C-alpha positions as CSV (number, residue, x, y, z in Angstrom):
1,M,4.4,50.4,119.9
2,Q,7.8,52.2,119.8
3,A,7.1,53.7,123.1
4,I,6.5,50.3,124.6
5,N,9.7,48.9,123.1
6,D,11.6,51.9,124.5
7,F,10.1,51.3,127.9
8,I,11.0,47.6,127.9
9,L,14.5,48.4,126.8
10,A,14.9,51.0,129.5
11,A,13.6,48.7,132.2
12,A,15.8,45.8,131.1
13,G,18.8,48.0,131.5
14,Q,18.1,48.9,135.1
15,P,19.9,47.2,138.0
16,W,16.7,46.5,139.9
17,V,15.4,44.2,137.2
18,L,17.8,41.5,138.4
19,F,16.4,41.8,141.9
20,L,12.9,41.3,140.3
21,V,14.2,38.1,138.6
22,F,15.6,36.8,141.8
23,A,12.4,37.5,143.8
24,C,10.2,35.9,141.2
25,C,12.3,32.8,140.9
26,L,12.5,32.5,144.7
27,I,8.8,32.9,145.3
28,D,7.9,30.6,142.5
29,G,9.7,27.8,144.3
30,F,6.8,27.6,146.8
31,F,4.0,29.7,145.3
32,P,3.4,28.7,141.6
33,P,1.2,31.6,140.5
34,V,4.3,33.8,140.4
35,P,5.5,33.5,136.7
36,S,9.3,33.2,137.0
37,E,9.7,31.5,133.6
38,S,7.9,34.3,131.9
39,V,10.1,36.9,133.5
40,V,13.4,35.1,132.8
41,V,12.5,34.1,129.2
42,G,11.1,37.6,128.4
43,L,14.2,39.4,129.7
44,A,16.5,37.0,127.8
45,A,14.6,37.7,124.6
46,V,15.3,41.4,125.1
47,A,18.9,40.7,125.9
48,A,19.3,38.8,122.6
49,A,18.9,42.1,120.7
50,A,19.7,44.8,123.3
51,E,22.4,43.0,125.3
52,V,20.7,44.1,128.5
53,P,20.5,42.5,131.0
54,N,23.7,40.5,130.7
55,P,22.6,36.9,129.7
56,L,25.2,35.2,131.9
57,L,24.3,37.3,134.9
58,L,20.6,36.6,134.2
59,V,21.4,32.8,134.3
60,V,23.2,33.2,137.6
61,V,20.6,35.3,139.3
62,A,17.7,33.1,138.0
63,A,19.5,30.0,139.2
64,A,20.1,31.5,142.7
65,G,16.5,32.5,143.0
66,A,15.3,29.1,141.9
67,F,17.6,27.2,144.2
68,S,16.5,29.4,147.1
69,G,12.8,29.0,146.4
70,D,13.1,25.2,146.1
71,N,14.9,24.9,149.4
72,I,12.4,27.2,151.1
73,A,9.6,24.9,149.9
74,Y,11.6,21.9,151.3
75,L,11.8,23.6,154.7
76,I,8.1,24.6,154.6
77,G,7.3,20.9,153.9
78,R,9.5,19.7,156.7
79,A,8.0,22.2,159.2
80,T,4.3,22.0,158.2
81,G,3.7,18.8,156.2
82,T,1.4,18.8,153.2
83,G,-1.9,19.5,154.9
84,R,-1.5,22.6,156.9
85,W,-3.2,25.2,154.6
86,A,-6.5,25.0,152.8
87,W,-4.9,25.0,149.3
88,M,-2.9,22.0,150.3
89,R,-6.0,20.0,151.3
90,G,-7.7,20.3,147.9
91,Y,-8.2,17.2,145.9
92,R,-5.8,18.1,143.1
93,A,-3.1,19.2,145.5
94,Q,-3.4,16.0,147.6
95,R,-3.2,13.9,144.4
96,A,0.0,15.7,143.5
97,F,1.5,15.2,147.0
98,L,0.5,11.5,147.0
99,W,2.1,11.0,143.6
100,A,5.2,12.9,144.6
101,G,5.6,10.9,147.7
102,G,5.5,7.6,145.8
103,E,7.9,8.8,143.1
104,L,10.4,10.2,145.7
105,R,10.6,6.7,147.2
106,K,11.4,5.1,143.8
107,R,13.5,7.7,141.9
108,P,14.2,10.8,144.0
109,A,17.1,12.2,142.1
110,S,15.5,12.2,138.6
111,L,12.2,13.4,140.1
112,I,13.7,16.4,141.8
113,M,15.7,17.3,138.7
114,V,12.9,17.1,136.3
115,A,10.2,18.6,138.5
116,R,12.0,22.0,138.4
117,F,10.8,22.3,134.8
118,V,7.1,21.8,135.7
119,P,5.8,24.8,137.7
120,I,3.2,23.1,139.9
121,G,5.0,19.8,140.0
122,R,8.2,21.3,141.5
123,V,6.2,22.8,144.4
124,A,4.5,19.5,145.1
125,V,7.8,17.6,144.9
126,N,9.8,20.1,147.0
127,L,7.1,20.3,149.8
128,T,6.8,16.5,149.8
129,A,10.6,16.0,150.0
130,G,10.6,18.1,153.1
131,A,7.5,16.5,154.7
132,T,8.9,13.0,154.1
133,N,12.3,13.9,155.5
134,Y,14.2,13.3,152.3
135,A,17.9,13.8,153.1
136,Q,18.5,17.6,153.0
137,S,22.1,17.3,151.9
138,R,21.1,15.4,148.8
139,F,18.2,17.7,148.1
140,V,20.5,20.7,148.3
141,A,22.9,19.1,145.9
142,L,20.2,18.1,143.4
143,T,18.6,21.6,143.5
144,V,21.9,23.3,142.8
145,L,22.1,21.3,139.5
146,S,18.4,21.5,138.6
147,A,18.4,25.3,139.2
148,M,21.4,25.8,136.9
149,L,19.9,23.7,134.2
150,W,16.5,25.4,134.4
151,S,17.9,28.9,134.3
152,G,20.2,28.1,131.4
153,Y,17.3,26.5,129.5
154,S,15.0,29.4,130.2
155,V,17.6,32.0,129.1
156,G,18.5,29.9,126.1
157,I,14.9,29.9,124.9
158,G,14.7,33.7,125.3
159,L,17.9,34.3,123.4
160,F,17.0,31.9,120.6
161,F,13.7,33.6,119.8
162,G,14.6,37.1,120.8
163,Q,17.3,37.4,118.2
164,W,14.6,37.2,115.4
165,F,12.9,40.4,116.6
166,E,15.7,42.9,117.2
167,D,13.4,45.8,116.4
168,N,10.4,44.7,118.4
169,H,11.3,43.6,121.9
170,L,7.7,43.2,123.0
171,L,6.9,40.8,120.2
172,G,10.1,38.9,120.7
173,A,9.5,38.5,124.4
174,T,5.9,37.5,123.9
175,I,6.7,34.8,121.3
176,A,9.6,33.5,123.5
177,I,7.3,33.2,126.5
178,I,4.6,31.4,124.5
179,C,7.2,28.9,123.2
180,A,8.5,28.3,126.7
181,I,5.0,27.6,127.9
182,I,4.3,25.2,125.1
183,L,7.7,23.4,125.7
184,G,6.8,23.2,129.4
185,I,3.4,21.6,128.6
186,A,5.2,19.2,126.2
187,V,7.6,18.2,129.0
188,D,4.7,17.6,131.4
189,L,2.8,15.6,128.8
190,T,5.9,13.5,127.9
191,L,6.6,12.7,131.6
192,S,2.9,11.8,132.1
193,R,3.0,9.4,129.2
194,L,6.3,7.8,130.4
195,R,4.6,7.3,133.8
196,G,1.7,5.6,132.0
197,R,-0.8,8.1,133.2
198,A,-2.8,10.9,131.6
199,P,-1.7,14.4,132.6
200,G,-2.7,15.1,136.2
201,E,-4.0,11.6,136.8
202,L,-1.8,10.9,139.8
203,V,-4.0,8.2,141.3
204,P,-6.6,5.9,139.7
205,E,-9.9,7.7,139.2
206,D,-11.9,4.8,140.8
207,Q,-10.1,5.1,144.1
208,D,-11.5,7.1,147.0
209,R,-10.1,10.6,147.3
210,P,-7.0,10.4,149.5
211,A,-7.0,11.9,153.0
212,P,-4.4,14.5,153.7
213,P,-1.1,12.9,154.6
214,A,0.2,13.2,158.1
215,D,2.2,16.3,158.9
216,G,5.1,14.3,160.2
């Protein structure tokens, strides 16, 4: 166990770890399987005890990556629509796009801001914003703010839980990541309840499955 803790500490102090953070946050903006939250929260938990990497720098790098990823997703949506690839044409993906399109017409600012905290939701919203030609200047401004809030929130969770496990970086990072996942699920559930729908129920179940939206 000590060897693992030493390895984590050594890795966290390397300059390349910030490039890893940036890359994960960027890719996660349009490819949700990449676990950007886990990387940011875990490193922040290590920083709480070891002071590496620098927490403020971690916030800035994570925010830059998140902002870049969200805007790449927007550009992908504008260029390809939401039905170009097979994964987009799946039933669950199409329901997400259908819901995102409707919400963007009603409350675009709050949706873009809050969607950053829901891994799959942010991808659906960002792609749909591009596909529906939501004003790019507004989208950029909103994603600057949402990326900063998200990175600060993620680093804050890691610092909060990491300080309790100064002698066990692995345990501190693991608990911080689990708590971040639980909080993310709680946010998703709360938003779903406020929308008056069960989680993931983006359209009524008795409706026919929606056809893929037009690429334009």
